[in-house]
N, C-alpha and C positions, 0 to 999 in steps of 0.2 A: 400694224405702224408704230414704234418705238416711242414711248411716254413716260416723262420724269415726274416724280411727281415729289417736291421739296418743302417739306417743313423743317427749313432750320432754324436753331435759337436766334431771335429775332438781335438784330444789331443793338449791340449794349447789354444785354441779358442773358449771354454764356454762361461769365461765372459765376453771375447772383443762380438762374437756378439747374445749370447743371453741370456747376466743376464739383461734383460728385459722381456722375453716371460715367461709368465704364467704357463709353466712348466717347467721351470730351475730349476737345483736341483744339481746346481753344475759341477763339471768338471767329467766326465763319465769315470769310472774306467772300462779300457778298458779291461783288466787282468778278471778282473767278467766277463764284458759282453760276453768274449770269453770263459767263462764256461757255462754263459747261454746259449750260441749259441749251445752248443752241445747235448742238451737235445730234437735238432728240428733236421730234418729228412733232412733237405736243409735251408743254410740259403746266405745270400746275407751281406755284407759289406762294405758301404761307408767309404772311409780316402782319407786324402789329399799323395799330393809326395810327401812332408817332414814330413809327421807323418810313408811311410810305411815302414820306416826302425826300426821303434820300433816297429810296431803292425802286422808286416810277421812274428818275427821271435815267437810270442807267439800264431799264430796260428797252428792248426794241420797241418803235410807237407801234405796231399794230397789236399790240398785247389788250384784253379784258382785264377791267378790274370788278370782282362781285363781291358781296359784302355778306359774310357769318353773320348775323345777327344774333345776338345771345343774351337771351330773353332773362336765364336767370346766368348773372354773372358774378365774378368775384371782387367784391367791394371794399377796398383798401383804405384804410384810417389814414386822415387827414389827405383825401382824394376828393375833389367835390366834382369833380365828373367820371363817371364812370367807364371803365373802359370796355365795352358792351357790341364791339363788332371786331370783325379783323378781316382786311383785304385779304380774297382771292385774286390773283394773278394768272392769267392764264394766257398761252400763247399755240398757235396750232386748233389742231383737233378738226373735227367733223362737227356737222351741224347739231345742234343737241336734239335729243331725241324727247321729245314730250309725249309723243304717243303712248310710249310705258306707261305713263302715266294718268288715271281716269279725272276729269272735269278738266281738258282744257286742251289749246292745242299749243300753249307755249309753253315755256320753262320761265321762272325765273330768276332776273339775277343776282338774285338773294336767297337766304336760308334764313328761318329763324329756329336757331337749337341750341338747347341747354349745355354751357362748356360739361365734362365727362369729371367726375370727380373721382381720386383714388385712386387713379389709374396706374400708380409709379412711378408719375415723369409729369410737369405739368407742362401743361399744352396737348396733352395726346387729344388726338382729335378722336369727334365721338364719330359712331358708322353712318350716322345719318350724312354730315359734313362728305364725307370722300364718295358717298353715294353719288348725291348733287351734283359733287363734282366728274365725276365719270359720265355719268352722264348728261351733264351742261356741257363738255367738250364733246360726246359721242364716243366715245370709245364703246370697245365690242369684244367681246371675251375672249378673241386669239391676237388683242394688241398683246405687246411686250409691256408691262407697265413695272420700271424699276425705283424704288423707295428710296433716296438720296441721302434721309436719315433716318433710320428703320425706329427707332429711341424705344416703346413700347412695342409695337409692329402692328398696332393696328391699321393702320394703311394697308399694309397688306392682309391683314386678318379680315378687313372691309371691301377685296378686292377679291380674293376667293372665292367669299360667301357670294357678294355681288354675281359673278361668272357663273356662279351654282347655280344661282338663282335662273339668270338668263339661258344656260343653260338646258336645264330642267323645264324649261317654257313658262316660266311662273309669270302668268298674267298681271300680277298684285303686287308689285316689287315693294311699293312702298307700303302696304299690310305686313305684309314680311317683314318689310327689314326695320320697320319703324318708323318709316318716315312722315315730318311734316310741311313736303314739297308742294 
């Protein structure tokens, strides 16, 4: 299966957070991005809670919205309601693989995991968030994952570690990868 992982700058945030990044190429055209994602068998799109109102209507009707809840989030001065969750939109894939995690027959459509700190780029995803997504959309080690916005490389690093753990037959993925699933 060919899978796209898209963690672009969120609408309206490109210049503010990524203007100095060497890969910065201006505001991401989310209409164009959604058209490109349709060429993949399965895809994942991270966005912000405030952008969800814009992004969701341009998605196909059969997407799933999951939630990454941030128990520790960056609190901003003069903002009374913290931005402490992030929509994770998925399309396609296989059935989730909860049997890889002890303690239950189902996975949750949310994950509580703190943000990363000092990873070199705002918004870098924690490994646990990536692995939760891989499992939720039923990825297998032989799938072809394309990280459309590599940034720090965190998604690709998580993908390689996750695949290696599966191929090694590690039955305790959550312990090895530090998951709170």
